[in-house]
N, C-alpha and C positions, 0 to 999 in steps of 0.2 A: 763220802755220803753227802756231806753238806754241799759240795760243789755240784753234784748231780741234781740236787733239789733246785739249786739256783738256775741251772741250765734248763731244767724242766719248766720252771716258772716263766723264764724269758720266752721259751718256745710257745707256751700257752698264751701268753699275752699277745704275741705276734699273730697267732692264729685267730684270736678274738678280734683283733683289729681288721684282719683280712675279711672275716665273716661279716663284721659290721659294715665294711666298705661295700661288700657284695650286696648286702641287704639294701643299702641306700641306692645302689645302682639299679637294682631290680625294681624298686618302688618308683623310680623316676618315670613320668609319663613319656610314652614313645612319641617322638616328633614326626608329624606327617610331612611328606615332601611338598614343596611349593609348586613343583612342575611334575606332571606325570606323563608317561608314554603309553600310547594306545596303538596296538597293532591290529590292522584290519586284514584278515586272511580269508582265502576262498575255501570252498568245501573240502578241497584236497590239501589244504595247508599252505597253498601258495600265498606268499606275502603280497598284498595289494597296495597297502599304504601304511606309513608310520606317521602318527599325528601326536604332537605334544600340545598339552593344554594345561592351564592352571588347575590346581587341585580344587575340586568343587564345581568345576564347569562341566557341561555336557560336551563331549567330543563331536566333531562334525567330519564326516567322510567327504573328501573332496575329489576323489578319483572317478573313473568311469564306472557306470553301473555294472556290477558283476554279471557275467553270463556263464551258464553251465551248459555245455553242448549236449544235445540229445544223444541217447544211445539207441540201440535197436528197439528197446521196449518202452522207453519213456521220454517225455519232453519236460523241461524244467523252466520255472519262472521265478525270478528273484522276488522274495517277499519281505526281506529285512535282515536284521543282524541279531545273532544269538550271542548272549553274554555268557560269562562263566557260570551264572546262576541258572542257565538252561532256558531263560525267558527270551522270546524273540520280540524285537522292537521294530515295528513297521515304520514309525515316524521318527520322533525325536528320541535320541539316545539318553540314558540316565546320566546324572552327574557322576564323575569318577574321582576318587581320592587316592588311588594307587595305580601303579602300572597294571594294565589289563589287556585282554584280547577279545575282539569281536569277530565272529565267524559268519560268513555269508550264509543265509538260510534260503532254501528254495522249496517251492511246492512242486509236485510231480503229477503228471497226467500220462496215462498209457497212450502210446502212439497208435495211429490207424494207418492202414495201407489200402491201396486200390487193387483189386483182383479183377482181371478182364478175362471173360470167356469168349473165345472167337469161334463162331459156328457159321460156316459158309458166308463169311464176310460180315455177318451181323455180330456186333460187339455188345456184350452185356457186362456192365461194370457193377461191382458190389464193393462195399467198404467192410473191412474186417479189422479187428484189433490185433496188436502185435502178439504173435504166438498162436493165433487162432488158425485152424485148418478150414479152408474155404469149402463151401458146399454149393454145387450147381443146382439151381432151382428152376431152370428153364425147361422147355420142351425137349424131349429126346428123339422125337420124330419130326422131320422138317421137310416141307414141300419147297422145292427150289427148281426153277426153270423147267417145270413140267415133270419132274421126277421126285420120288420120295426117298429120303435118306434117314438113317438112324445113327445115333451116337453110340459107339461101342467102346469108347475109351478116350483118353486124352494123351497129349504128347509127353506128359510127365505126370507122375503120381502127385495127388494133392498132399501138401505138407504144411507144417506150421509156417506162418507168414511173418517174415521180418523185412520185406521190401515189396515195392509194387511188382506184381507178377501177372503174366499172361499165360493162359492155358488154351491150347488149340485142340478142337475136337477131332477124334479119329472117327471116320464115317464108313458105313457100309450101305449098299443098296438093300432094299427089302428082300432081295433074293439072296442076301448073305455075301455078296461080292465086295471085296475091299475096293475103296474108292481112291483113285489116283488123283492127287491135287497138284496144282502149280501155284506159284506165288504171283499175285498181282499187286504191284505197287502203285498207289495213288499219290501223286506228288501235288501238294497244295501249298504254293509259295515255298517257304523254306522247310516245311514239314513233309514227312513221308509216312504213309500208312501202308504196311504190307499185310495182305490177307491171303488165305488159301482158298481156292475155288476148285471144284472138280473139273477135270478135263472134259471137253465137250459141252460145257455150259458157258453162258454169257455172264461175266462178272458185273457186280453192281456195287455202287458206292452208296451206303446207307446215310441219308441226310443230304444237306446242301453244302458244298464247299464254300468257305468264307474267306474273303480277303479284307484286311483291315482298311477302313476308310482313311483317305488322306485329308489334309486341311481343306482342300477345294473340291473334293469329289468322293463318290462312293464307287464300289465295284460290284457288278452283277455277274454271277456265274452263268456262262453261256455254253459250256461243253467241255470235252476232253480232247486231247491230242495224243495219238499213239507214237510209238518209237519210230514208225515209218513216216511220220508227218501227217498222217490222215487225221481229220478232225471229225468229231461226233458231237452233234448238238445236245444240249441239256435235255434229258428225257429219252434220247435215242438209245436203242439197245447196242451195247458194245459187241464186237466180234466174238464168235465162239472160240474158247480157249483150246489150244493144242497142247503139246507136251512141254512147251518152253515158258519160262517166267516172262512176264510182260510188265511194262510200266506205262501208265497214263498220266499226263500232266494236265491239271485244271486250267481252263481258259476263262479269263474275265474280261468284261467290257467296262471301260471307265464311263461313269455317269457324272457329268459336271453338276455340282450343286446349284440349285436355283434358290433365289431369295425374294421375299416380298418387300417391295419398296413403296412406302406410302408418301404421297405428296399432299401436304395440307397448306391451307392459306394461313395468314398471320394469326387468325383467331381460332385455329384448330379445325376449321371446316375441311373435310376430306375432299380433295380435288380429283385425285386419281390413285389407283393402286396398280402397280405393274410388277411383272416377274422378270428378274434379271439373273443371268447365269454368272457363276463365279468369274471374276476378272473383267466382266463387261461393264460398261458405263450405263447406268440406268438413264432412261430418256423420258422426260415429261412431254407428252404430245398434246399440248393444249395451250391456253393463254391464261395469264394471271394479271390481275389488275386490282388495285385498291381504290375505292372511291375517295375523292378529296373531301376533306372536312373544311370548316371555316378557317382552321389554322394552317393545315398542311395540304400540299399536293404530294402524291406518292408515285414513285417510279420503282419498278422491280429491280432488285439489286442482288439477287442470288437466292441460294437455299442454305439453311442452317440445320445442323443436327443437334444444336444446343451447346456445342463446344466450339465449332468453327463455322465460318460462312464460306460457301463455295460459289464461284461463278461457273466452274466446271466441276461436276460431281465426281467423287472418287469412284474407283472400281468397286463393284459389289463383292463383299466378303461375308456379309451377314444380313439379316433382316434389318431394315432401316426406316426411319421416319424423317422426312425433311419438311421443313416449314419455310414458306416464302418469306423473304426478307425484303423490305421496301426502304428506299431512301426517302426520308421526309424532307421536303423543302417548304420552308415557311412562305405562306402566300403573301403577295403584295396587294395592297388596296390603294385606292385613290382618295386623298383628302382634298376637298374643295371648299374654300372659304370665299363666298361671294359677298362683296362689300357694296353698300349703297353709296350715293353721292358721287358716282362716277369713278370710284376707286377700283383699280384692276383686281381681278380675283387672284387668290393664292391657290396654287395647285401643287400637290406633292404626291410622290409614291412612297408609301410606308409599309413596313411589314406588320403582319398580325401581331398584336401585343405591344407594338411600339407606343410609347407615350408621346403625345404631341402637345406643343405649347406655342401658339402663334399670336404674337402681339398685333393688335389692330392698328393700322396706319393712322397717323394724325391728319386731321382736316381742319383748316383754319376756321376758328370760331365755333367748332362743333365737337361733340364727344361721341365716340362709338357707344352703342348700347351694350356692347361687350368689349371690355378693355382688352381681353385676349380670349382665345378659345383654347381649351385643353381637354385632354381625355386620353383614352386608349383605343387603338385601332382594332376593331373586331369585324370590320367590313368596310365597304365604301362609305365615306362620310361627307355630307354636304351641310354646311352651316352658313346662315345669312347674318351679317352684321350691318345694322343700320346706324345712321348718324343723326344727332339732334342738338339743338342749341341749349345752352344752360344759362342760369343766373349765377354770376360769380359773387361770392360773399367777400365783403371788405372788412370783416371782423366786427361790424357794428351789431347792436342788439335792438330789436323793435321794442316799442313801448307797450304794444298790445297786439292781439290777433283779431282779425275780423272774421265775420261769417257771411255766407252768401244769402241766406234767407232773411226775411223781414223780421221785425221785432216781435211779431206775434208768436214766433217759434223760439223756444229756449236756446240761447247760444251754447254751442258745445254739445248739443244733443245729437242723436244719431242722424236725424234728418236735417240738422243745421250745425254741422261740425265746424270747428275752428279751421280756417284755411292757412296752410303753411306754403307761402309762395316764394320764400327767399331764405338765404342763410341767416339773415337777421331774425326772421320769424322763428326759425329752428333754435337759434341761440336764446330767444326769449323763453322758450320752454325750458331750456337747460338752466337758465338763470333762476326762473321761478321755482324749479324743482330741486335746486342745489341743497344737498344734505337733508332731504326729507322725502317722505312718500308723497306722491303727487298724481293728480288727474283722475281721481276716482269718479267713474260715471261720465267722464268727458271724452268727446270724440274729436280727432284731429285728422285732416286730410291734406296730403301733399298735392299741390296744384302745378308744380313746375319741377324741372330737373335743376338741381342745385349743385354748384361747384363751391366746396368749402375751402378751396384754394390752399390746401395743405397748412392751414393755420391750426395751431394746437387746439384740439377740441376738448371742451369741458362736457363730460357725459351728462345726459339727461338723468336726473335722480342720482347724481354722484354721491357716493357714500361718505360718511364721516367716520374715519377710523375703520374698525372692523364691523361696525353696525351697518348692514346693507339697507339701502333705501330702494323703493320700488315705484315704477311707473304703473299706475293702476288704471289708466284710461285705455282708449282704443286709437292706435295710430295706423291710418290707412295710407300707404304709399301711393295708391291710385295708379300703379304702373310706372311711376317715375323713379329717377335715379339720383342718389346723392354721390357726387364725385369728390375725389381728393380728400376723403376723411383722413385726418391725421390725429392719432391718439398717442400721447407720450406721457412722460412722468411730470409734466408741468403742474397739473392739478392734483395728481395722486399717483402712487407708484404701483397700485394693484386694484383689481375690481373695476376694470375699464372696458369700454366699448362705445358704440353710439349711445347706448343707454348703460347706466350702471346696473340697475336691476329692473326686471319686468315682472309684474303680476297681472298685467292686463293683456292687451293683444297688439301685435305688430304684424302687418300683412301687406302684401302686394307692393313690395319695395325692393329696389336694388341698391346695394351699397358698394362703393369702390374706394380703396385707399389702403392705409397701412396702420398697424398698431405695434408699438414697441414699448414694452414696460416689463416689470418684474414677473408678475404672475396673475392668475385669476382674470383671464381675458377672453373676450368673444366679440366678433364683428358686430352683432346686434346688441348683446349685453353680456355681462359677466354671469349674473345669476338670474335664472328663470324660475320663479316660485309660483307654481300653479297657474302660470300664464300660458298664452298661445302665440306661436310664431307660425305663420302660414304664408306660403308663396313669396318667400324672400330669397333673393340671390345676393351672394356676397363675393366680390372680387377684392378681398382684403387679405393682404399678407400679414400674418401675426407672428411676432417673435417674443417669446418669454425668456428673459435673461437671468432670472433668479427665482427659483422655486421657493415656496413656503416650506415649513418643517414637515408638512403632511403631503404636499403635492403641488403641482403647477396649476391644475384646473384650467385648461385652455382648450377652447373649441373654435372651429371655423365660424360658427354662428353663436354658440353659447358656451361659456366656461363651465358652469354648473347648473343643473336643473333638478327640481324636486317638487314634491307636494302636489301631484296631479297635473303636471304640465303636458302640453301637446306641441310638438314641432312637426309640421307637415308640408309636403310639396315644395320643399326648399332645397337650394343648391349652394355649395361653397366651392369657389374656384381658387381661392387663395391658398398659399402655403402656410402651414401651421407648424412652427418649430419651437421646441423648448431646448435651450442650449445647456441646461444644467445636467452635468454628468454624475448624478447620484440618484439614490432611491426616491428622493423628493421630486425629481424631474419626471413626474408621472401624471397619469390621468389626463391624457391629451387625445382629442378626437377631431376628425374632419368636420363634424357637425356639432357635437357636444362632448366636452371633456369628461365630465363626471355626472352620472345619474345618482343622486343622493337619496338617503332614507327620508321618508316623509309620507303623510297620509295622502290617499288618492291614487288613481291609476295614471301612470306615466306612459307616454307614447312618443315614438319617433317613426313617422310613416312617410313613405314615398319621398325620401330625401336622398340627395346624391352629393358626393364629394369628388372633385377633380384635382384638388391640390395635393402637394406633398405634405405628409404628416410625419413628424420626426420628434422623438423624445428619448428618454433613458429607459422607461418601462411603462407598462399598462397603456398601450397606445393602439388606437383603432381608426380605421378609415372613416367610420361614422360616429361610433361611441367609444371613448377610451376606457371607461371603467364603470361598472354597475356595482354599487355597494350592497352589503348584506341587508336583507329585508327591504330592499327598494324594488318594488314591482316595476317591470318594464316590458312594453310591447313594442318591439322593433320590427317593422314590416315594410316590405316593398322598397328597401333602401339599396343603394349601390355605391361602390367606391371605384374610382378610376385612377386615383393617384397612387404614388409610391408611399408605402407605409413602412417605417423602419424604426427600430429601437435597439439599444445595446443589450438590454437585459430581458426580463420576463414579461409575458402577457402581451403579445402583439397579434393583431388580427386585421384582416382586410375590412371587416365591418365592425366587430367589437373586439377590444383588446383583452379585457379580463372581466369575468362575471363572478362575483363573490357568492359564496354559499348563502342561500336564502330559503326560509321556510315558506315564503310567499310564492316564489317562483316567477317565471316570466316566459315570454315567447320571442323567438327570433325566426321570422318566417319570410319566405319569398324575397330574400336578399341576395345580392350578387357582388362579387369582387372581381375586378379586371386588372387591378394594379399589382405590382410586385410587392411582396411582403417579406421583410428581413428582420430577424431578431435573434435573441439568445435562446431561452427556454420557453415552452408553451407558445408556439407560433402556429397560427392557422390561417388558411386562405379566407375564412369567414370569421372565426372567433378563435382567439388564442387559447383561452381556458374557460370552458363553460361549466358552471357548477349549479346553475339554476335555470338557465334559458333553454327551454325545449326548442330544438333546432329542426326546422322543416322546410323543404322545398327551396333550399339555398344552393347557389352555384358559385364555383370559383374558376376563373380562367387565368389568374395570375400565377407567376412563379413564386414559390414559397420556400424560404430558406431559413434554417435555424440550427440549433444544437440539439437539445433534448426535447422530446414531445413536440413533434412537428407533423402537421397534417394538412391535407388539401382543403378540408372544411374546418375541422377543429384540431388545434394542437393537442388538447386533452378534453375529454368529455367525462365528467364525474357526476353520476346520479342523474343524468339527463338523457333523453332519447334524441337520436339523430335519424330523421326519416326523409326519404324522397329527395336526397341531395345528390348533386353531381359535381365532380371535380374534373377539370380539363387541364389544369396547370401542372407543370412538373414540380415535384416536391423533393427537397434536398435536406438531409439532416446529418449532423456530425456527432450525435450522441445517441442516447437510448430512445427507441420507439419513434419510427418514422412511418407514416401511413398515408395512403391516397385519400382517405376520408378522415380518419382520426389517428393521430399519433398514438395516443393512449385512450383506451376505453376502460373505465374503472367504476366498479360498484363501491359506494361508500355506505349507503344505508338501504338501497332498494334496487329492485330488478330494472334494468335498462337495456337498450339495444340500439344498434345501427341497422336500419331496415330499409330495404328497397332503395339502396344507394348505388351509384355507379362511379367508377374512377376510370378516366381515360389518360391521365397523366403518368409519366414515368416517375417511379419512386426510387430514390437513391439514398442509401445510408453509408456514409464514409467513415463511420466509427471503427476503430480497431478493438473496441471492447468486446469481451466474450459474450455479453448480454445485450448487444446492440439492438436487434429486433427491427425488422422492416416488413411491411405488408401492403398489398394492393388496396385493402380496405382499412385495416387497423394494424399499426405496428405491434401493439400488444393489447390483450384483453385480460382483465384480472377480476376474478371472483373474490368475495369477501364473506366471512362468517358473521352473520347478524343474529343475535339472540340464539346462538347455537345452531343456526341453519345456514348452509352454504347458499348464498345468493349470487346468481351467475349473470354476467352480461351476455347479450346475444348479438350475433351477426347473422341476419336472415335476408334471403332474397336479394343479395347484393351481387354485383358483377364487377370484376376488374378486367380492363382491357390494356392497362399500362404495363410496361416492363418493370420488374422489381429487381434492383441490383444492390448488393451489399458486400462489404469487405469481410464480414465475420458471421456470427451465428444467428439463428432464429430468423429465417427468411421465408415468407409465405406469400402465395398469390392472393390470399384473402387476409389471414392474420399471421404475423410473424411468430409471436410467443402467445399461445392460447392457454392461459393459466386458469382453467375452470370455466372458460367461456363455452357457449353453445352456438356452433356454426351450422346453419342449416340452409339448404336450397340455394347455395351460393355457387357462382361460376367464375373460374379464372381462365382468361384467354391470353394473358400476357406471359412473357418469358420470365422465369424466376431464377436468379443466378447469385450465388455467393462465391466470390473469387477465392476465398481462403477459409471459409467457415463450414460449420456442420449444422444439422437440423434445418434442412431446406425442403420445403414441400409446395406442391401446386396449390393446396388449400391452406394448410397450417404448417409452418416451419417446425414447431413443436406443439404437440397436443398433450398436455399434462395437467396435473392438479384436478382430476375429475372432469376434464374437458370432453367435449362431444363434437364430432364432425359427421353429419349425415345428410344424404340426399344432395351432395355437391358434385360438380363436374369440373375436371381439369382438362383444358385443351392446350395448355402451354408447355413449353420445354423447360424442364427443371434441372438445374445443374449445380452441384456443390462438391465440396471435398469429401464429405462423408454423411451418413444418415440422410439420404436423399430419397424422396418418394413423390409420386404424382399426387397423392392426397396428403399424407402426413410425412414429413421428414423423420420426426421422432414421435413415436406413439408409446406412452408409458402404460404400465399395467393397470393403472387406475382410470385410464381414459378409454373412450370408445370412438371407433370410426366404422360406420356401417352404411350400406346402400349408396355408395359413391361410385362415380363413373370416371374411368381413365381414358382420355382421348388424346393425350399429349405424349410426352416422352420424358423419362428421367435418366440422367447421366451423371457419373462421377467424374470430376475433373482430376487430372493427374497432378 
């Protein structure tokens, strides 16, 4: 008994341990698998794909889309996957944490079939759903071939439809006689249609047989051919049927396609429209010629479709537009320089646009009145150079100056001026005025041509340190010339010229020589403060070797001018060069380097530059730089010299015009010289921010990087009106245009109006936002006080070809960001070799832009988004009332 109790106790303890272990095991959380398997199966259980994925991820089916074949009654379409929860997922599947199955789910639609009722060759077709019994709803009594027939039954009973089916009518005459029929087969190409017709009647084919058109032709049904070879014309009655089945084969006549081919002149003018058959070569039966311009003679060189140029046109395969292509040959002109004093004339043949520089020959004891002649060829040129004797200076200084009048008239007055007859007399004025203001109310007159003999010259009113001194009197050159002026650093390193500073008047003078010093240089003077320079010619080569911290301030006549100055009727022939290769090597001009802030109206009128002008930046053929709040009226000026700079702000007339509340005018000016620079490069003005530009022209070649234009490299908050560009324009960065590289609103509404471009515009940038346009490379609106203020391009015409490597290329505007383009015309070809957004008017019209009332007559070609009006037209922009007269093509 004791032993049994012990055994029972041991067993009980063991069972308790087992139960405790089981309880612990049961309460332990179940571990989720890290990878699960998902089976994708079709509606019938067919396994489509097995996918493994991490637990918690949504599985993705990667196989072919499931297809369920149609049956007799239904068609099926795949709509998604059904999970084990019964839900169908059309798009993304839910995340899974355990092995599962998704089954393909389908929508179903009842099938339809075509039932054809054949009655005496007339086929009536109805559509019925699967399982439906058809009902004939047509006439049961039929007139055919002069007899009346009635339907008394069908070749088979009507039954539920599960396939396309044809029922043929059983016929009787009205007299109750059964009708005997024969089968007539109409063979049309590869198809055959067999119909039953009563014997003794003529069979008919209801409708017109059709043969599919070929690439080069269509086919016209002309009749039938019987089994015996007999032919029957379309509409002709076929023979009466006997008791035998017959077959008729459709006959077709090939009609070769014809196409319209339009021949247009270079500007889009329609010359002729001809019709050419497929495979034939279209022929233009007329003559083509393009009138010569001042720059080019033109010879016909073939026809272009915008992609290729042909000397022999290709065979016609579609409607086509061809435009005449001309080879342009630069015209040659004659340069003649006639010399006095028995010197033989100089004659040369030069091309339009060539710069010329001819040094006048030496004559013993005399000097030419022009040391050299220079300029740009724009036509036949004839120049006369005379010779005259001079008084040679020996470096001495006169003790005083004399006057012509008697003692009753005040010496140095307007009617009794001091006479300057020699270098010594001129040196007297320089000595008396050294480091002080001098000559107030005093008049001087030059009475002889003076040779300063290349002796280092001490400027009149030479400054002391940085405090400038001014000549306050009136110096009349009286038509005479000062030769061999030499200004160097002997007396001062900067602020140099014939005069140091002028606040009076210098007129009717010619100066010849050279100036080499650090900076602040001008042939007449360094600084012109409220003074006047009129009818002065300078043959002075000027070299600035070291700029100041703020700029070089170098001009062919004046380095810096301000405070109500006037420069008029004057010419610079000398080269003006600043050799400093930094930002301080700037503000350099062919006439005046810097127009500075100061009270009074400033003007540069009827002045010309023929010399080369070169600096680091802010460089102009007439004016280099106009500062903020410096009013300037620049009118009737011209540049013939080469203008170049490494960096920004380079113009044929004005380099850079700083933003000014006062504003100014740039009118009736012209550039004929080549202009090269970095950014903001223009044939007339590099960057204009205050100078309203009107009636200006450019004939020079213009080259730069960003913001390059035939008239303005960039125009910000200024109008550009009635301007013409004839020079080719080349840019390597953003925004290249025939008139403006960039037209931009900063604070007010502005526009380019009534302007014309004849030059070719090329943008060689690979940038996706390059932008090139026949009028403006880009036009940009700006929001001012919550209102969108838009720039305008109106009544402008482009005749030049516009070519770019990349995007945003237009015959008028390349990138039109909110601009308003109206009543503009493009007659040039517009091509992007590898870009998109290419249009005859706007490459891209976006940002609430507008294009209306415009005409494109050019050929437009690009890789994508190409249009005769807009290449790209966004939803926020408008194009309306425009006319397409050219051609748009996509390049392969």
